[in-house]
N, C-alpha and C positions, 0 to 999 in steps of 0.2 A: 742253930743246928748246922752241922757240917755236911757238906756234900763231898763226894769223892769221885774217882775217875770214871765210874760207870755213868755214861750220859743219862740224865734224867733222874738219877739217884738222889734221894734227899735224906737218906738215913745215915747211920753211923758207918764207918769203914768196915769192910768185911772182917770177921773174926771167926776162925775155924771152930771155935767152941760154941758158937751161937747157932740155933736152928732158925731157919728162914721159913715163914708160914705163907700158905696160899691166902687169898682173900677170904675164902670160906673158913678156914681154920682161924684166921685172926678175927673175923667178924664173930664167930662163935665165942671166942675167948673174951671179946669185949661186950658181948651181950647185945649186939645189934644184928640186923639182917645183912646178908651178904650183899644185897642190892644197895643198902645204905652205905656199907663199907666201900664198895666199888665207886659209888658216887663221890665219897670223900676223896678217894684216890684220883679219880678223873679231874676233880676240881683242884688238886694239888694240896689238899688239906692234911692228909695223913702221910707220915714219913714212909717212903718206899724205896725198894731197891730194884732197879731195872737192869736186866741182863738180856740184851736183844729185845725180843718181844715178850719175854717172861717177866712178870712182876711178882716180887716176894716182899714179905714184910717182917722186920725184926720186932718181935713182940715187946721187947724191952723199950724200944724207940716208941712204939705205938702207945704203950701204957704211959710213958713219960708225956707224950703229946696230949693224950686224953687228960691227964692230971693238969697240965698247963692250961688247956682250953676250957676245962670245966670249973676253974676257979672263979669265984665272984669277982666282978670288976668294980 
C-alpha cells in the first residue's frame, strides 16, 4: 500500500473523483460499529487519510484492505 505526502496517511494518493468518508460512514458501509472502525484506525490497521487532525477514509482502499485481511491463511 502506498503512502503519500500527507503525514500519517496510509491510503491511496488523493483523487478528486473519489469521495472521502468519515469513520461513521465507512463503518456503516463495512457493517461494523463505529467504535470497531475507530479502533482499527487507532491501531493503524485500516488505510486512512489524515489532513491535520481530520481523518477520512477512501472506501475503495478500505474494501480492498478488508478483502486482503479476510482471506484464509
